[in-house]
Backbone as ProteinMPNN parsed JSONL, in Angstrom:
{"seq_chain_A": "XXXXXXXXXXXXXXXXXXXXXXXXXXXXXXXXXXXXXXXXXXXXXXXXXXXXXXXXXXXXXXXXXXXXXXXXXXXXXXXXXXXXXXXXXXXXXXXXXXXXXXXXXXXXXXXXXXXXXXXXXXXXXXXXXXXXXXXXXXXXXXXXXXXXXXXXXXXXXXXXXXXXXXXXXXXXXXXXXXXXXXXXXXXXXXXXXXXXXXXXXXXX", "coords_chain_A": {"N_chain_A": [[0.683, -1.144, -0.09], [1.855, 0.873, -0.371], [4.999, 3.008, -1.17], [8.423, 3.129, -0.059], [11.014, 5.569, 0.548], [14.382, 6.152, 0.612], [16.498, 8.974, 0.97], [19.679, 9.597, -0.263], [22.609, 11.274, 0.373], [25.989, 11.163, -1.165], [29.24, 11.926, -0.963], [32.594, 12.33, -1.42], [34.871, 9.325, -1.027], [32.813, 7.677, -0.207], [31.545, 8.997, 2.183], [28.728, 9.694, 3.599], [25.325, 11.118, 3.342], [22.102, 10.815, 5.066], [19.355, 12.249, 4.071], [16.438, 12.444, 4.162], [13.722, 10.562, 4.428], [10.954, 9.028, 3.243], [7.447, 8.029, 2.736], [5.154, 7.268, 0.549], [1.934, 6.852, 0.157], [-0.479, 4.653, -1.524], [-1.644, 2.632, -4.266], [0.504, 0.298, -5.459], [-0.123, -0.973, -8.001], [-1.058, 0.847, -9.95], [-0.8, 3.994, -12.176], [-0.273, 6.254, -10.891], [1.017, 6.055, -8.382], [3.709, 5.887, -9.121], [3.924, 8.05, -10.884], [4.115, 10.073, -8.75], [5.785, 9.187, -7.444], [7.969, 9.525, -9.476], [7.869, 12.661, -9.622], [8.74, 13.313, -6.937], [11.281, 12.583, -6.991], [12.158, 13.831, -8.979], [13.091, 16.626, -7.817], [15.264, 19.063, -7.036], [17.77, 19.776, -4.587], [18.898, 21.755, -2.27], [22.188, 22.625, -1.166], [23.674, 23.747, 1.54], [25.682, 25.467, 0.716], [24.522, 26.635, -0.882], [24.857, 25.041, -3.574], [23.089, 23.208, -6.123], [21.742, 19.884, -5.812], [20.759, 16.928, -7.571], [19.012, 14.097, -8.03], [20.675, 11.36, -8.826], [20.641, 8.536, -9.219], [18.451, 5.783, -8.857], [17.476, 2.905, -7.128], [15.355, 0.449, -7.019], [13.432, -2.378, -4.996], [12.586, -4.945, -6.604], [11.223, -7.369, -5.99], [8.156, -9.271, -4.712], [5.024, -8.289, -5.037], [4.707, -6.656, -7.271], [6.422, -6.583, -9.18], [6.408, -6.026, -12.442], [5.566, -3.481, -12.574], [7.617, -1.983, -11.409], [9.562, -2.866, -13.133], [8.419, -1.286, -15.357], [8.76, 1.073, -14.768], [11.149, 1.586, -14.645], [12.277, 1.145, -17.427], [10.637, 3.249, -18.573], [11.718, 5.979, -17.283], [14.482, 5.39, -17.658], [16.687, 2.984, -17.98], [19.451, 3.101, -16.436], [18.919, 5.126, -14.664], [16.764, 4.328, -12.991], [16.974, 1.658, -11.33], [16.119, -1.715, -11.068], [16.277, -4.166, -8.35], [17.277, -6.928, -6.829], [17.561, -8.717, -3.556], [20.224, -10.62, -2.205], [21.089, -13.168, -0.501], [23.795, -14.283, -0.226], [26.806, -15.501, 1.318], [29.521, -13.201, 1.153], [29.136, -12.385, -1.161], [29.395, -9.657, -3.873], [28.846, -6.364, -3.075], [27.185, -5.09, -5.319], [26.425, -6.38, -8.495], [26.444, -5.397, -11.249], [24.643, -5.913, -14.309], [25.604, -6.133, -17.745], [24.023, -6.557, -19.988], [21.051, -5.618, -20.987], [18.034, -7.253, -19.278], [15.765, -10.025, -20.43], [13.499, -8.456, -20.33], [14.197, -6.011, -20.579], [15.211, -4.56, -18.753], [17.958, -3.383, -16.508], [18.067, -5.744, -14.299], [19.662, -6.004, -10.932], [21.474, -7.753, -9.004], [21.561, -7.697, -5.384], [24.242, -8.089, -2.938], [23.309, -8.34, -0.097], [23.685, -8.887, 2.393], [26.829, -8.707, 2.498], [26.643, -5.965, 2.065], [25.446, -4.954, 4.569], [26.932, -5.668, 6.457], [29.192, -3.902, 5.792], [28.09, -1.463, 5.991], [27.114, -1.517, 9.166], [29.801, -1.655, 10.024], [30.204, 1.017, 9.291], [28.408, 2.723, 10.637], [29.809, 2.356, 12.931], [32.056, 4.171, 13.11], [33.356, 7.138, 14.517], [34.047, 9.703, 13.608], [33.642, 12.376, 11.358], [34.269, 11.986, 7.72], [35.65, 9.58, 5.58], [33.465, 6.849, 4.606], [32.041, 7.36, 6.798], [28.781, 8.064, 8.168], [25.897, 10.389, 7.749], [23.086, 11.658, 9.702], [20.135, 13.253, 8.829], [18.554, 15.632, 11.313], [15.925, 15.291, 11.106], [15.058, 12.711, 11.117], [12.85, 10.425, 11.881], [12.544, 8.218, 15.083], [11.172, 5.901, 14.254], [12.613, 5.317, 12.013], [15.157, 4.607, 12.986], [15.067, 2.444, 14.75], [14.148, 0.915, 12.384], [16.419, 0.875, 10.699], [18.047, -0.569, 12.529], [17.173, -2.935, 12.972], [18.03, -5.651, 12.293], [20.312, -8.359, 13.052], [23.701, -9.402, 13.522], [24.134, -12.866, 13.179], [25.49, -15.882, 14.523], [25.157, -19.106, 12.918], [24.324, -22.712, 12.943], [24.932, -24.194, 10.062], [24.741, -26.828, 7.478], [27.051, -26.997, 6.058], [28.531, -26.148, 8.18], [29.655, -23.51, 10.561], [28.072, -20.271, 10.043], [28.023, -16.433, 9.864], [25.207, -14.796, 9.771], [22.646, -12.121, 8.728], [19.998, -11.568, 10.718], [16.404, -10.82, 11.537], [15.217, -8.886, 14.169], [13.649, -7.083, 14.382], [9.986, -6.427, 13.025], [9.334, -4.538, 10.629], [11.738, -3.559, 8.384], [12.323, -1.549, 6.53], [13.737, 0.953, 6.398], [16.297, -0.226, 6.906], [16.626, -1.828, 4.603], [16.412, -0.016, 2.383], [18.732, 1.874, 2.964], [20.807, 0.11, 2.339], [19.923, -0.223, -0.471], [20.976, 2.121, -1.469], [23.158, 2.362, -0.839], [24.135, 0.791, -2.967], [23.598, 2.588, -5.21], [25.411, 4.156, -5.068], [27.391, 2.918, -5.694], [26.882, 2.038, -8.383], [26.894, 4.085, -9.924], [29.48, 4.719, -10.33], [30.828, 6.066, -7.964], [31.947, 4.368, -5.76], [34.636, 4.068, -6.684], [35.458, 6.14, -7.525], [38.194, 8.846, -8.609], [40.199, 11.257, -7.102], [40.651, 13.427, -9.036], [38.18, 13.394, -10.39], [36.38, 13.768, -8.352], [36.978, 16.309, -8.167], [36.047, 17.71, -10.225], [33.304, 17.047, -10.139], [33.022, 18.748, -8.048]], "CA_chain_A": [[0.051, -0.137, 0.195], [2.878, 2.05, -0.129], [6.643, 2.949, -1.348], [9.105, 3.335, 0.928], [11.883, 5.73, -0.122], [15.628, 6.767, 1.643], [17.03, 9.795, -0.159], [21.074, 10.037, 0.437], [23.516, 12.001, -0.504], [27.293, 10.908, -1.16], [30.53, 12.643, -1.154], [34.197, 11.659, -1.314], [35.479, 8.555, 0.102], [31.701, 7.473, 0.098], [30.727, 9.421, 3.193], [26.669, 9.73, 3.256], [24.26, 11.986, 4.305], [20.831, 10.582, 4.886], [18.838, 13.643, 4.611], [15.226, 12.106, 4.187], [13.111, 9.127, 4.586], [9.329, 9.304, 3.091], [6.417, 7.131, 2.169], [4.205, 7.53, -0.57], [1.005, 5.945, -0.114], [-1.305, 4.416, -2.749], [-1.756, 1.639, -4.886], [1.791, 0.202, -6.469], [-0.373, -1.308, -9.237], [-1.615, 2.238, -10.311], [0.39, 4.44, -12.621], [-0.682, 7.806, -10.379], [1.818, 6.532, -7.386], [4.53, 6.249, -9.653], [4.045, 9.295, -11.08], [4.384, 11.052, -8.002], [7.616, 8.918, -6.83], [8.977, 10.534, -10.277], [7.88, 13.859, -9.311], [9.253, 13.513, -5.916], [12.602, 12.603, -7.336], [12.594, 15.233, -10.215], [12.926, 17.489, -6.988], [16.6, 19.267, -6.796], [17.721, 19.826, -3.374], [20.174, 22.645, -2.055], [23.235, 22.478, -0.013], [24.204, 25.231, 2.494], [26.623, 26.801, 0.244], [23.753, 27.125, -2.478], [25.004, 24.016, -4.427], [22.163, 22.46, -5.986], [21.924, 18.584, -6.17], [19.789, 16.201, -8.349], [18.826, 12.448, -8.157], [21.558, 10.68, -10.055], [20.283, 6.886, -9.522], [17.493, 5.247, -7.706], [17.193, 1.697, -7.318], [13.746, -0.222, -6.175], [13.446, -3.689, -4.842], [11.75, -5.466, -7.404], [10.376, -8.397, -5.372], [7.125, -9.22, -4.087], [3.577, -8.635, -6.098], [5.17, -5.601, -8.395], [7.586, -6.505, -10.264], [6.072, -5.702, -13.913], [5.326, -2.033, -12.462], [8.902, -1.774, -11.36], [10.239, -2.541, -14.717], [7.795, -0.624, -16.234], [9.012, 2.83, -14.227], [12.384, 1.747, -15.287], [12.117, 1.418, -18.901], [10.096, 4.635, -18.91], [12.365, 6.851, -16.978], [15.782, 5.143, -18.112], [17.099, 2.032, -17.325], [20.534, 3.271, -15.958], [18.699, 6.222, -13.667], [16.208, 3.784, -11.996], [17.589, 0.259, -11.849], [15.724, -2.931, -10.453], [17.18, -5.205, -7.765], [16.857, -7.872, -6.175], [18.723, -9.072, -2.895], [20.612, -12.208, -2.253], [21.91, -13.428, 1.187], [24.617, -15.295, -0.321], [27.737, -14.768, 1.798], [30.696, -12.859, 0.221], [28.659, -11.579, -2.707], [29.705, -8.19, -4.036], [27.379, -5.303, -2.841], [25.925, -4.992, -6.502], [27.062, -6.874, -9.619], [25.718, -4.514, -12.271], [24.674, -6.854, -15.338], [26.345, -5.513, -18.541], [23.288, -6.221, -20.752], [19.59, -5.715, -20.535], [17.507, -8.482, -19.342], [14.289, -10.071, -21.748], [11.984, -7.381, -19.788], [14.92, -4.935, -20.882], [15.976, -3.609, -17.818], [19.418, -4.039, -15.84], [18.263, -6.39, -12.891], [20.79, -6.371, -10.503], [21.532, -8.757, -7.738], [22.466, -7.098, -4.539], [24.714, -8.739, -1.831], [22.707, -7.79, 0.921], [24.866, -9.707, 3.539], [27.982, -7.833, 2.614], [26.459, -4.37, 2.575], [25.061, -4.867, 5.738], [28.558, -6.082, 6.849], [30.125, -2.653, 5.405], [27.241, -0.372, 6.31], [27.177, -1.756, 10.659], [31.083, -0.876, 10.23], [30.341, 2.453, 8.957], [27.945, 3.014, 11.512], [30.731, 2.347, 14.123], [32.893, 5.202, 13.094], [33.253, 8.274, 15.565], [34.621, 10.943, 13.046], [33.404, 12.446, 10.126], [35.156, 11.3, 6.797], [35.438, 8.584, 4.474], [32.79, 6.124, 4.973], [30.978, 8.024, 7.645], [27.291, 8.546, 7.841], [25.506, 11.385, 8.587], [21.644, 11.79, 9.715], [19.281, 14.13, 9.395], [17.853, 15.734, 12.923], [14.121, 15.557, 11.04], [14.206, 11.276, 10.909], [12.139, 9.843, 13.228], [12.622, 7.298, 15.931], [10.849, 4.65, 13.797], [13.481, 5.125, 11.155], [16.327, 4.337, 13.526], [14.401, 1.217, 14.663], [14.328, -0.049, 11.039], [17.779, 1.046, 10.422], [18.801, -1.477, 13.466], [16.41, -4.271, 12.928], [18.549, -6.705, 11.941], [21.664, -8.181, 13.803], [24.517, -10.485, 12.658], [24.33, -13.91, 14.13], [26.274, -17.151, 14.198], [23.938, -19.822, 13.155], [25.326, -23.551, 12.353], [24.381, -24.894, 9.238], [24.92, -28.293, 6.891], [28.241, -26.805, 5.562], [29.545, -25.491, 9.208], [28.802, -22.107, 11.034], [28.11, -18.851, 9.14], [27.372, -15.505, 10.502], [23.647, -14.333, 8.925], [21.997, -11.51, 9.454], [18.579, -12.282, 11.33], [15.45, -9.712, 12.013], [15.216, -8.926, 15.519], [12.394, -6.669, 14.333], [9.143, -6.788, 12.218], [10.202, -3.761, 10.025], [13.136, -3.322, 8.004], [12.448, -1.184, 4.954], [14.935, 1.694, 6.398], [17.708, -0.644, 6.476], [16.676, -2.329, 3.122], [16.641, 1.238, 1.551], [19.792, 2.378, 3.169], [21.534, -0.636, 1.302], [19.841, 0.22, -1.978], [21.393, 3.72, -1.837], [25.141, 1.489, -1.149], [24.294, 0.238, -4.425], [23.204, 3.69, -6.112], [26.72, 5.001, -5.216], [28.426, 1.828, -6.584], [26.425, 1.789, -10.137], [27.38, 5.42, -10.856], [31.221, 4.813, -9.823], [31.449, 6.948, -6.921], [33.133, 4.212, -4.757], [35.892, 4.093, -7.351], [36.147, 7.847, -8.232], [39.275, 9.629, -8.167], [40.044, 12.804, -6.407], [40.301, 14.513, -10.07], [36.585, 13.273, -10.66], [35.606, 14.345, -7.651], [37.189, 17.668, -8.09], [35.324, 17.939, -11.212], [31.841, 17.331, -9.727], [32.33, 19.726, -6.96]], "C_chain_A": [[1.079, 1.521, -0.046], [4.547, 2.316, -1.172], [7.07, 3.927, -0.599], [10.622, 4.317, 0.211], [12.743, 6.68, 1.009], [16.336, 7.447, 0.348], [18.46, 9.99, 0.773], [21.771, 10.52, -0.465], [25.039, 11.71, -0.328], [28.246, 11.935, -1.478], [31.834, 11.371, -1.196], [34.708, 10.411, -0.401], [34.028, 7.824, 0.469], [30.932, 7.666, 1.571], [29.211, 10.103, 2.883], [26.484, 10.512, 4.192], [22.948, 11.6, 4.067], [19.977, 11.427, 5.421], [17.324, 13.564, 4.595], [14.642, 10.918, 4.164], [11.507, 9.58, 4.498], [8.762, 8.11, 2.704], [5.58, 8.107, 1.518], [3.077, 6.706, -0.385], [0.021, 5.708, -0.781], [-1.047, 2.973, -3.113], [-0.569, 1.368, -5.89], [1.248, -0.165, -7.682], [-0.931, -0.313, -10.049], [-0.419, 3.003, -10.705], [0.638, 5.853, -11.708], [0.721, 7.741, -9.042], [3.308, 6.542, -8.108], [4.882, 7.355, -10.336], [4.848, 10.248, -9.991], [5.742, 10.421, -7.617], [8.372, 9.755, -7.68], [8.993, 11.779, -9.944], [8.983, 14.053, -8.06], [10.838, 13.357, -6.145], [13.277, 13.103, -8.36], [12.981, 16.247, -9.198], [14.53, 17.756, -7.066], [16.759, 19.845, -5.075], [18.853, 21.02, -2.994], [20.782, 22.523, -0.699], [23.034, 23.523, 0.713], [24.984, 25.774, 1.984], [26.026, 27.16, -1.008], [23.917, 26.164, -3.409], [23.669, 23.134, -4.772], [22.397, 20.996, -6.3], [20.507, 18.084, -6.61], [20.056, 14.629, -7.879], [19.682, 11.711, -9.069], [21.221, 9.07, -10.266], [19.278, 6.563, -8.463], [17.619, 3.533, -8.142], [15.922, 1.127, -6.619], [13.993, -1.889, -6.337], [12.001, -4.143, -5.781], [11.245, -7.151, -7.159], [9.222, -8.451, -4.959], [6.15, -9.316, -5.257], [3.623, -7.343, -7.154], [5.865, -5.561, -9.18], [7.754, -5.542, -11.317], [6.028, -4.06, -13.553], [6.763, -1.319, -12.081], [9.73, -1.738, -12.285], [9.749, -1.814, -15.246], [8.432, 0.963, -15.934], [10.53, 2.577, -14.736], [12.613, 1.679, -17.025], [11.66, 2.791, -19.109], [10.978, 5.732, -18.378], [14.217, 6.509, -17.07], [16.626, 3.913, -17.193], [18.54, 2.132, -16.38], [20.085, 4.213, -14.748], [17.715, 5.005, -12.765], [16.039, 2.225, -12.589], [16.663, -0.928, -10.705], [16.572, -3.687, -9.544], [16.462, -6.057, -6.819], [17.963, -8.781, -5.483], [19.202, -10.265, -2.541], [21.537, -12.109, -0.843], [23.151, -13.948, 1.048], [26.115, -14.843, 0.399], [28.956, -14.41, 0.658], [30.433, -12.384, -1.181], [28.852, -10.104, -2.783], [28.309, -7.496, -3.54], [26.558, -5.265, -4.029], [27.193, -5.679, -7.535], [25.688, -6.376, -10.657], [25.648, -5.5, -13.732], [25.419, -5.807, -16.996], [25.225, -5.511, -19.806], [21.809, -6.198, -20.303], [19.022, -7.016, -20.432], [16.353, -8.999, -20.398], [12.892, -8.853, -21.337], [12.81, -5.839, -20.144], [14.88, -4.053, -19.823], [17.168, -4.558, -17.372], [19.005, -4.412, -14.543], [19.477, -6.588, -12.335], [20.58, -7.372, -9.02], [22.558, -8.033, -6.433], [22.958, -8.123, -3.103], [24.422, -8.19, -0.859], [23.382, -7.86, 2.463], [26.026, -8.803, 4.02], [27.902, -6.396, 2.438], [26.174, -4.039, 3.956], [26.38, -4.847, 6.836], [29.156, -4.555, 6.812], [29.087, -1.462, 6.18], [27.26, -0.29, 8.269], [28.625, -1.084, 11.04], [31.201, 0.208, 10.266], [29.875, 3.23, 10.277], [28.693, 3.257, 13.012], [31.788, 3.688, 14.306], [32.617, 6.683, 13.649], [33.55, 9.533, 14.643], [34.036, 10.853, 11.723], [34.16, 12.256, 9.205], [34.811, 10.246, 5.72], [34.828, 7.535, 5.161], [31.587, 6.52, 6.271], [29.516, 8.427, 7.423], [26.671, 9.495, 8.693], [23.823, 11.072, 9.004], [21.273, 12.47, 9.688], [18.675, 14.177, 10.61], [16.419, 15.404, 12.411], [14.027, 13.912, 11.049], [14.02, 10.892, 12.287], [12.515, 8.649, 13.822], [12.129, 5.634, 15.293], [11.942, 4.009, 12.425], [14.883, 4.427, 11.756], [15.947, 2.934, 14.114], [14.379, 0.344, 13.404], [15.519, -0.249, 10.795], [18.327, -0.57, 11.035], [18.056, -2.815, 13.615], [16.726, -5.396, 12.663], [19.561, -7.293, 12.823], [22.283, -9.455, 13.235], [24.573, -11.969, 14.069], [24.745, -15.117, 13.651], [25.281, -18.287, 13.935], [25.031, -21.194, 12.25], [24.071, -24.219, 11.001], [25.094, -26.353, 8.552], [26.409, -28.583, 6.663], [29.245, -26.634, 6.927], [28.925, -24.136, 9.797], [29.21, -21.343, 10.026], [27.62, -17.944, 9.789], [26.09, -15.135, 9.397], [23.105, -13.196, 9.5], [20.366, -11.66, 9.425], [17.829, -10.835, 11.935], [15.631, -9.782, 13.773], [13.708, -7.838, 15.787], [11.341, -6.59, 13.287], [9.621, -5.825, 10.715], [11.36, -3.321, 9.606], [13.356, -2.692, 6.825], [13.792, 0.209, 5.133], [16.274, 1.274, 6.067], [17.686, -1.198, 5.205], [17.328, -1.017, 2.446], [18.097, 1.873, 1.596], [21.221, 1.219, 2.271], [21.383, -0.482, 0.096], [20.678, 1.339, -2.346], [23.071, 3.477, -1.487], [25.025, 1.255, -2.688], [24.527, 1.306, -5.341], [24.495, 4.094, -6.478], [27.577, 4.187, -6.036], [28.166, 1.687, -8.005], [26.637, 3.049, -10.503], [28.696, 5.637, -10.484], [31.768, 5.336, -8.818], [32.45, 6.046, -5.742], [34.411, 3.448, -5.218], [36.714, 5.295, -7.769], [37.406, 8.271, -7.929], [38.995, 10.486, -7.651], [39.965, 13.642, -7.802], [38.84, 14.592, -10.409], [35.966, 13.718, -9.823], [35.678, 15.858, -7.494], [36.535, 18.483, -9.016], [33.891, 18.068, -10.752], [31.687, 18.274, -8.509], [32.799, 20.963, -7.776]], "O_chain_A": [[0.894, 2.727, 0.111], [4.914, 1.365, -1.863], [6.611, 5.049, -0.381], [11.279, 3.715, -0.638], [12.324, 7.484, 1.842], [16.645, 6.961, -0.74], [18.532, 10.344, 1.95], [21.727, 10.373, -1.686], [25.447, 12.043, 0.785], [27.951, 12.798, -2.305], [31.908, 10.149, -1.063], [34.913, 10.54, 0.806], [34.059, 7.309, 1.587], [30.078, 6.924, 2.055], [28.86, 10.885, 1.999], [26.996, 10.709, 5.294], [22.463, 11.921, 2.982], [19.711, 11.57, 6.614], [16.77, 14.584, 5.005], [15.407, 10.063, 3.717], [10.912, 10.252, 5.341], [9.476, 7.172, 2.346], [5.349, 9.289, 1.772], [3.268, 5.591, -0.869], [-0.719, 6.692, -0.781], [-0.366, 2.219, -2.418], [-0.507, 1.979, -6.957], [1.922, 0.184, -8.65], [-1.382, -0.79, -11.09], [0.659, 2.96, -10.113], [1.693, 6.471, -11.845], [1.337, 8.746, -8.688], [4.12, 7.295, -7.571], [6.067, 7.676, -10.426], [5.842, 10.941, -10.207], [6.736, 11.137, -7.492], [9.208, 10.549, -7.248], [10.121, 12.27, -9.898], [9.94, 14.818, -8.172], [11.596, 14.032, -5.449], [14.461, 12.983, -8.674], [13.395, 17.18, -9.886], [15.208, 16.733, -7.162], [15.776, 20.294, -4.486], [19.818, 20.986, -3.758], [20.273, 22.386, 0.414], [22.088, 24.258, 0.43], [25.327, 26.802, 2.568], [26.568, 27.739, -1.949], [23.085, 26.272, -4.31], [23.176, 22.425, -3.894], [23.306, 20.798, -7.106], [19.427, 18.545, -6.242], [21.113, 14.151, -7.469], [19.222, 11.483, -10.188], [21.494, 8.465, -11.303], [19.314, 7.049, -7.332], [17.815, 3.094, -9.275], [15.645, 1.577, -5.506], [14.486, -2.512, -7.277], [10.827, -3.79, -5.664], [10.969, -7.941, -8.063], [8.936, -7.294, -4.651], [6.266, -10.091, -6.206], [2.615, -7.069, -7.806], [6.039, -4.608, -9.939], [8.589, -4.642, -11.411], [6.544, -3.353, -14.419], [6.982, -0.165, -12.45], [10.565, -0.844, -12.426], [10.551, -1.248, -15.989], [8.528, 1.837, -16.795], [11.068, 3.545, -15.273], [13.332, 2.523, -17.56], [12.335, 3.503, -19.853], [11.016, 6.65, -19.197], [15.059, 7.281, -16.612], [17.045, 3.991, -16.038], [18.719, 1.207, -15.587], [20.825, 4.155, -13.766], [18.167, 4.858, -11.629], [15.46, 1.728, -13.556], [16.733, -0.726, -9.493], [17.709, -3.893, -9.968], [15.391, -5.909, -6.23], [18.87, -9.388, -6.053], [18.338, -11.14, -2.599], [22.33, -11.288, -0.381], [23.771, -14.148, 2.093], [26.578, -13.777, -0.007], [29.256, -15.057, -0.345], [31.231, -12.087, -2.071], [28.508, -9.373, -1.853], [27.148, -7.903, -3.59], [25.338, -5.383, -3.917], [28.414, -5.564, -7.426], [24.529, -6.772, -10.776], [26.744, -5.794, -14.209], [25.592, -4.6, -16.827], [25.365, -4.621, -20.646], [21.465, -6.771, -19.269], [19.323, -7.894, -21.241], [16.08, -8.177, -21.273], [11.816, -8.582, -21.871], [12.246, -4.751, -20.026], [14.542, -2.878, -19.961], [17.403, -5.745, -17.6], [19.365, -3.714, -13.595], [20.359, -7.201, -12.935], [19.607, -7.513, -8.279], [23.778, -7.87, -6.437], [22.159, -8.748, -2.405], [25.25, -7.36, -0.484], [23.483, -7.012, 3.35], [26.273, -8.324, 5.127], [28.871, -5.656, 2.609], [26.58, -3.003, 4.482], [26.599, -4.089, 7.781], [29.575, -4.081, 7.868], [29.594, -0.64, 6.944], [27.398, 0.822, 8.778], [28.788, -0.274, 11.953], [32.033, 0.745, 10.998], [30.546, 4.064, 10.886], [28.352, 4.014, 13.92], [32.21, 4.108, 15.384], [31.674, 7.331, 13.196], [33.144, 10.564, 15.179], [33.883, 9.834, 11.049], [35.285, 12.306, 9.701], [33.735, 10.194, 5.126], [35.351, 7.14, 6.202], [30.513, 5.958, 6.488], [29.2, 9.121, 6.457], [26.758, 9.557, 9.919], [23.37, 10.066, 8.459], [21.707, 13.166, 10.605], [18.246, 13.148, 11.133], [15.61, 15.218, 13.32], [12.851, 13.554, 10.985], [14.662, 10.971, 13.334], [12.901, 7.832, 12.987], [12.545, 4.545, 15.688], [12.068, 2.863, 11.995], [15.607, 3.767, 11.011], [16.828, 2.126, 13.82], [14.59, -0.867, 13.469], [15.913, -1.405, 10.64], [18.823, -1.47, 10.358], [18.442, -3.674, 14.407], [15.883, -6.291, 12.728], [19.781, -6.436, 13.679], [21.671, -10.348, 12.648], [24.889, -12.001, 15.259], [24.46, -15.478, 12.509], [24.471, -18.436, 14.85], [25.942, -21.038, 11.437], [22.884, -24.541, 11.06], [25.985, -26.901, 9.2], [27.004, -29.644, 6.853], [30.449, -26.889, 6.878], [27.791, -23.769, 9.49], [30.2, -21.463, 9.304], [26.665, -18.295, 10.483], [26.269, -15.287, 8.188], [23.036, -13.153, 10.729], [19.657, -11.819, 8.431], [18.414, -9.972, 12.59], [16.145, -10.708, 14.4], [12.984, -7.749, 16.778], [11.947, -6.729, 12.225], [10.209, -6.408, 9.804], [12.071, -2.685, 10.385], [14.282, -3.005, 6.076], [14.613, 0.431, 4.243], [17.129, 1.839, 5.385], [18.738, -1.102, 4.573], [18.493, -0.957, 2.052], [18.64, 2.319, 0.585], [22.277, 1.611, 1.773], [22.365, -0.531, -0.644], [21.059, 1.47, -3.509], [23.987, 4.235, -1.805], [25.911, 1.593, -3.473], [25.416, 1.215, -6.187], [24.866, 4.349, -7.624], [28.342, 4.616, -6.9], [29.029, 1.287, -8.786], [26.545, 3.166, -11.725], [29.058, 6.8, -10.31], [32.974, 5.23, -8.596], [33.336, 6.543, -5.047], [35.059, 2.6, -4.606], [37.873, 5.487, -8.138], [37.753, 8.009, -6.777], [37.819, 10.824, -7.51], [39.192, 14.599, -7.759], [38.301, 15.665, -10.679], [34.878, 14.192, -10.149], [34.841, 16.562, -6.93], [36.384, 19.693, -8.847], [33.293, 19.124, -10.956], [30.603, 18.575, -8.009], [32.53, 22.099, -7.385]]}, "name": "protein", "num_of_chains": 1, "seq": "XXXXXXXXXXXXXXXXXXXXXXXXXXXXXXXXXXXXXXXXXXXXXXXXXXXXXXXXXXXXXXXXXXXXXXXXXXXXXXXXXXXXXXXXXXXXXXXXXXXXXXXXXXXXXXXXXXXXXXXXXXXXXXXXXXXXXXXXXXXXXXXXXXXXXXXXXXXXXXXXXXXXXXXXXXXXXXXXXXXXXXXXXXXXXXXXXXXXXXXXXXXX"}
């Protein structure tokens, strides 16, 4: 009955700013909800120094009941701008494996190594000083956002092949965590994770 959106800004060294989290209520099977998402993401945001920022990449969970609608949004607004994703809890899988070619539905369906991304994210959350990897949060974010962001914990489990750590829910609602992981993919999809100092200088 809704879309949940985490808006994240990125800086050099993958320092990040979670600047807004919002829900758009409606029926994801209807075009109006997706039109509103596009309208909201077409906004520009003003930095404190007056620089305008725009949305460079969106990734959308394509699992569940509305896969076709996610694919249609990607095709309509640009397959490299709006990327359908599916999570994978496979141990050691890269955060993002961006395909080189469109699939049969004419989208770049991307599999995200969610466990790898969560390991990286929770390591970053322990950083105390701003700089590479540090995560900033808007003062406007609700307690509900933080409960969702920390809704899983890393637990050692016994499997047939031996013991392995896996991320396990401790609360029902984890959408803010999923969205933050997807934002990490967005940074990777547009090459910010490997951007050189000269590229950052040009972007600045």
